[in-house]
C-alpha positions as a printed NumPy array, in Angstrom:
array([[ 77.648,  93.109,  97.937],
       [ 80.198,  90.867,  99.601],
       [ 80.388,  91.077, 103.411],
       [ 84.036,  91.506, 104.388],
       [ 85.573,  89.964, 107.513],
       [ 87.899,  92.434, 109.233],
       [ 89.629,  92.168, 112.609],
       [ 91.175,  94.615, 115.032],
       [ 93.955,  93.155, 117.188],
       [ 95.328,  94.72 , 120.356],
       [ 94.045,  96.533, 123.427],
       [ 90.576,  96.28 , 124.906],
       [ 90.133,  98.726, 127.766],
       [ 87.759, 100.983, 129.632],
       [ 88.095, 104.749, 129.29 ],
       [ 87.569, 105.943, 132.86 ],
       [ 86.125, 109.448, 132.586],
       [ 85.25 , 111.758, 135.493],
       [ 81.536, 110.877, 135.325],
       [ 81.503, 107.4  , 133.801],
       [ 83.389, 104.529, 132.173],
       [ 83.075, 103.694, 128.477],
       [ 84.403, 100.667, 126.678],
       [ 87.175, 101.336, 124.19 ],
       [ 90.606, 100.582, 122.852],
       [ 91.396, 101.486, 119.253],
       [ 91.239,  97.922, 117.803],
       [ 87.919,  97.277, 119.553],
       [ 86.46 , 100.621, 118.484],
       [ 87.618,  99.799, 114.959],
       [ 85.956,  96.364, 115.032],
       [ 82.718,  97.893, 116.309],
       [ 82.624, 100.471, 113.512],
       [ 83.401,  97.806, 110.92 ],
       [ 80.337,  95.961, 112.219],
       [ 78.222,  99.127, 112.313],
       [ 79.145,  99.797, 108.682],
       [ 77.822,  96.425, 107.58 ],
       [ 80.931,  94.228, 107.516],
       [ 81.919,  91.532, 110.017],
       [ 84.148,  93.173, 112.601],
       [ 86.029,  90.978, 115.074],
       [ 88.146,  92.251, 117.991],
       [ 91.096,  90.043, 118.965],
       [ 92.106,  90.924, 122.508],
       [ 92.407,  89.716, 126.091],
       [ 90.451,  90.749, 129.191],
       [ 90.608,  89.755, 132.85 ],
       [ 88.196,  87.496, 134.662],
       [ 86.722,  90.423, 136.56 ],
       [ 83.658,  92.732, 136.55 ],
       [ 85.113,  95.05 , 133.885],
       [ 85.86 ,  92.054, 131.677],
       [ 82.359,  90.639, 132.087],
       [ 80.817,  94.021, 131.402],
       [ 82.977,  94.468, 128.278],
       [ 81.613,  91.266, 126.76 ],
       [ 78.041,  92.293, 127.561],
       [ 78.511,  95.767, 126.071],
       [ 80.057,  94.426, 122.862],
       [ 77.339,  91.801, 122.448],
       [ 74.708,  94.518, 122.831],
       [ 76.364,  96.298, 119.919],
       [ 76.335,  93.196, 117.724],
       [ 80.094,  92.606, 117.87 ],
       [ 81.495,  89.072, 117.567],
       [ 83.296,  88.464, 120.907],
       [ 84.559,  84.916, 120.271],
       [ 88.167,  86.028, 119.595],
       [ 88.427,  87.778, 122.982],
       [ 90.319,  85.577, 125.426],
       [ 90.184,  85.727, 129.228],
       [ 93.17 ,  85.889, 131.565],
       [ 93.048,  84.562, 135.141],
       [ 96.219,  86.469, 136.068],
       [ 95.734,  90.033, 134.85 ],
       [ 92.958,  92.601, 135.193],
       [ 90.965,  94.018, 132.311],
       [ 92.653,  97.095, 130.857],
       [ 91.538, 100.575, 131.809],
       [ 92.802, 104.08 , 131.239],
       [ 92.172, 107.378, 132.969],
       [ 90.82 , 109.699, 130.29 ],
       [ 90.208, 113.43 , 130.533],
       [ 88.4  , 115.498, 127.92 ],
       [ 89.19 , 119.207, 127.464],
       [ 86.82 , 122.02 , 126.488],
       [ 87.319, 121.228, 122.788],
       [ 86.4  , 117.571, 123.306],
       [ 89.965, 116.3  , 122.891],
       [ 90.834, 113.329, 125.085],
       [ 94.138, 112.622, 126.854],
       [ 94.989, 109.301, 128.506],
       [ 97.038, 107.738, 131.302],
       [ 97.68 , 103.995, 131.06 ],
       [ 98.422, 101.596, 133.958],
       [100.923,  98.783, 133.37 ],
       [100.558,  95.005, 133.366],
       [ 96.935,  94.632, 132.379],
       [ 95.342,  91.838, 130.352],
       [ 96.024,  93.271, 126.88 ],
       [ 99.737,  93.431, 127.747],
       [ 99.504,  89.632, 127.749],
       [ 97.54 ,  89.197, 124.542],
       [ 96.417,  85.668, 123.733],
       [ 95.292,  84.516, 120.295],
       [ 92.66 ,  81.876, 120.987],
       [ 91.511,  79.05 , 118.73 ],
       [ 88.673,  81.083, 117.242],
       [ 91.119,  83.815, 116.251],
       [ 93.561,  81.283, 114.862],
       [ 90.826,  79.943, 112.588],
       [ 90.227,  83.43 , 111.165],
       [ 93.595,  83.421, 109.385],
       [ 92.197,  81.917, 106.21 ],
       [ 89.154,  84.19 , 105.946],
       [ 90.258,  87.678, 107.028],
       [ 90.007,  90.35 , 104.342],
       [ 91.645,  92.957, 106.535],
       [ 93.126,  93.559, 109.967],
       [ 93.988,  96.699, 111.909],
       [ 96.735,  96.921, 114.518],
       [ 98.472,  99.758, 116.349],
       [101.592, 100.637, 118.293],
       [100.111, 100.924, 121.798],
       [ 99.389,  97.208, 122.225],
       [103.012,  96.519, 121.291],
       [104.341,  98.22 , 124.447],
       [104.864,  94.734, 125.931],
       [107.119,  92.203, 124.253],
       [104.556,  89.461, 124.795],
       [101.766,  91.259, 122.931],
       [104.146,  92.519, 120.244],
       [105.207,  88.957, 119.454],
       [101.606,  87.772, 119.468],
       [100.527,  90.519, 117.052],
       [103.468,  90.094, 114.682],
       [103.139,  86.319, 114.779],
       [ 99.479,  86.566, 113.819],
       [100.109,  89.095, 111.038],
       [102.939,  87.05 , 109.57 ],
       [100.773,  83.973, 109.043],
       [ 97.865,  85.701, 107.302],
       [ 97.16 ,  85.306, 103.605],
       [ 99.128,  87.713, 101.383],
       [ 95.861,  89.276, 100.175],
       [ 94.741,  90.2  , 103.71 ],
       [ 95.037,  93.992, 103.933],
       [ 97.058,  95.024, 106.995],
       [ 96.226,  98.455, 108.414],
       [ 98.683, 100.079, 110.821],
       [ 96.961, 102.792, 112.841],
       [ 99.806, 104.457, 114.711],
       [ 98.805, 105.65 , 118.165],
       [101.758, 107.241, 119.936],
       [100.951, 107.269, 123.65 ],
       [103.372, 108.446, 126.358],
       [106.631, 106.541, 125.75 ],
       [105.001, 103.323, 124.547],
       [106.841, 103.097, 121.23 ],
       [110.323, 102.83 , 119.741],
       [111.937, 103.142, 116.338],
       [112.379,  99.381, 116.162],
       [108.713,  98.674, 116.91 ],
       [107.507, 101.271, 114.41 ],
       [109.806, 100.1  , 111.606],
       [108.96 ,  96.425, 112.118],
       [105.26 ,  97.336, 112.013],
       [105.631,  99.444, 108.863],
       [107.291,  96.522, 107.101],
       [104.091,  94.55 , 107.74 ],
       [101.766,  97.345, 106.594],
       [ 99.611,  97.871, 103.504],
       [ 97.66 , 100.919, 104.739],
       [ 99.149, 103.443, 107.18 ],
       [ 96.84 , 105.68 , 109.246],
       [ 98.159, 108.599, 111.323],
       [ 97.391, 112.182, 112.27 ],
       [ 99.509, 115.308, 111.792],
       [101.11 , 115.169, 115.23 ],
       [101.995, 111.51 , 114.706],
       [103.451, 112.294, 111.282],
       [105.89 , 114.793, 112.823],
       [106.904, 112.303, 115.525],
       [107.328, 109.586, 112.9  ],
       [109.403, 111.854, 110.655],
       [111.729, 112.634, 113.553],
       [111.912, 108.981, 114.594],
       [112.742, 107.75 , 111.07 ],
       [114.855, 110.817, 110.192],
       [112.779, 111.655, 107.123],
       [114.258, 114.473, 105.048],
       [112.7  , 117.483, 103.324],
       [109.532, 119.427, 104.082],
       [106.46 , 117.85 , 105.68 ],
       [104.61 , 117.531, 102.356],
       [107.325, 115.102, 101.211],
       [107.043, 112.743, 104.178],
       [103.918, 110.818, 103.212],
       [105.146, 110.038,  99.66 ],
       [108.493, 109.026, 101.169],
       [106.812, 106.599, 103.563],
       [104.724, 105.106, 100.747],
       [107.83 , 104.507,  98.681],
       [110.086, 103.337, 101.511],
       [107.63 , 100.775, 102.918],
       [105.755,  99.976,  99.694],
       [102.433, 101.071, 101.13 ],
       [ 99.226, 100.68 ,  99.16 ],
       [ 97.669, 103.718, 100.855],
       [ 98.46 , 106.301, 103.522],
       [ 95.807, 108.166, 105.487],
       [ 96.6  , 111.482, 107.169],
       [ 93.818, 112.777, 109.413],
       [ 93.79 , 116.507, 110.131],
       [ 91.145, 116.807, 112.839],
       [ 88.5  , 119.374, 111.939],
       [ 90.553, 120.279, 108.847],
       [ 89.734, 117.006, 107.105],
       [ 92.111, 114.428, 105.71 ],
       [ 94.54 , 113.426, 102.998],
       [ 94.478, 109.999, 101.351],
       [ 97.409, 108.995,  99.191],
       [ 98.409, 105.985,  97.086],
       [101.53 , 105.559,  94.946],
       [ 99.555, 106.985,  91.989],
       [ 96.902, 109.342,  93.37 ],
       [ 95.903, 111.554,  96.281],
       [ 92.642, 112.936,  97.647],
       [ 92.124, 115.877, 100.01 ],
       [ 88.961, 116.512, 102.024],
       [ 88.255, 119.749, 103.946],
       [ 86.382, 117.989, 106.733],
       [ 82.774, 118.255, 107.871],
       [ 81.65 , 120.833, 110.407],
       [ 79.964, 119.296, 113.44 ],
       [ 79.283, 119.943, 117.109],
       [ 81.943, 118.008, 119.043],
       [ 80.893, 116.071, 122.148],
       [ 84.216, 114.228, 122.28 ],
       [ 86.737, 112.795, 119.826],
       [ 86.941, 109.299, 121.345],
       [ 86.671, 106.684, 118.613],
       [ 86.395, 109.177, 115.742],
       [ 89.731, 108.194, 114.238],
       [ 88.859, 104.515, 114.588],
       [ 85.573, 105.034, 112.762],
       [ 87.451, 106.856, 109.992],
       [ 89.894, 103.943, 109.696],
       [ 87.038, 101.429, 109.588],
       [ 85.22 , 103.31 , 106.822],
       [ 88.434, 103.803, 104.829],
       [ 89.371, 100.117, 105.127],
       [ 85.959,  98.956, 103.905],
       [ 86.042, 101.502, 101.079],
       [ 89.483, 100.325, 100.02 ],
       [ 88.403,  96.672, 100.03 ],
       [ 85.379,  97.602,  97.914],
       [ 87.647,  99.29 ,  95.371],
       [ 86.025, 102.695,  95.822],
       [ 87.6  , 105.833,  94.377],
       [ 89.838, 107.765,  96.804],
       [ 87.515, 110.785,  96.86 ],
       [ 84.553, 108.578,  97.723],
       [ 86.498, 106.802, 100.491],
       [ 87.518, 110.179, 101.882],
       [ 83.967, 111.532, 101.858],
       [ 82.466, 108.494, 103.538],
       [ 85.187, 108.291, 106.2  ],
       [ 84.863, 111.993, 107.05 ],
       [ 81.078, 111.698, 107.327],
       [ 81.357, 108.816, 109.795],
       [ 84.111, 110.463, 111.854],
       [ 82.203, 113.748, 112.089],
       [ 79.121, 111.889, 113.299],
       [ 81.113, 110.016, 115.968],
       [ 82.578, 113.336, 117.172],
       [ 79.032, 114.598, 117.679],
       [ 78.222, 111.677, 120.004],
       [ 79.538, 110.587, 123.396],
       [ 81.971, 107.659, 123.606],
       [ 83.818, 105.666, 121.   ],
       [ 80.977, 103.31 , 120.017],
       [ 77.794, 105.332, 119.475],
       [ 74.885, 103.89 , 117.532],
       [ 75.419, 104.543, 113.82 ],
       [ 72.203, 105.214, 111.863],
       [ 71.679, 103.189, 108.709],
       [ 71.634, 106.412, 106.698],
       [ 75.323, 106.895, 107.61 ],
       [ 76.328, 103.547, 106.142],
       [ 74.898, 104.03 , 102.665]])
């Protein structure tokens, strides 16, 4: 089976929890899970020349992730975020300003990926700075037409705008969001009708190839212009939810590139996400049995 090359572009940061710090950032989590699932996952991001930056490279290398597209800034510190986890395992975040991923650089190694990428995932958080937004859009706009572009919306605090979201959707093939994000998006874009009409409307309006709606422990809905697939979710003991959505996106992207049926994509993605919820941190070891 062909080994796909898939990147995640955007923030690399440390989730600073009360007891520890764990490496994260949605694009980096995504790239790790792409790698864990047997494809070639490459994070494109920027870190500082500091202890957290050095440790990030070590941690990613330990996990078998290609770090060559991560650039190093001499001016800005490696990103970090204060994360708290409630009794149900749900994480909330507080983000400091002016960190390295706000000044995203696309290095030569990343530039050379343009002709080989099968897919790329990007989000809204890394676009909070104009510099990184331009870097991300500039990279996306020069990729091959067949490269599948996955927009994983991550509304955080006030780090988004209608303009940023619409410009991202126009560059999107696959949209990934959760129920809370769907309601925010519907309000932002002034979508009409009941909530069950919003996903089909987005697919039509932005000519999406697929939309993914995650519903937490209630499963997920996958939809294309022709078909849809609902999954009830998989019961699991939740340690925390960090990285679960990113693992779902990684599994769904690989499944889509393989041409799998929607129901099969949905099953595999839910299995991976449920497993990640049962582990601590966004990049737990994934057993080979989970990747089959």
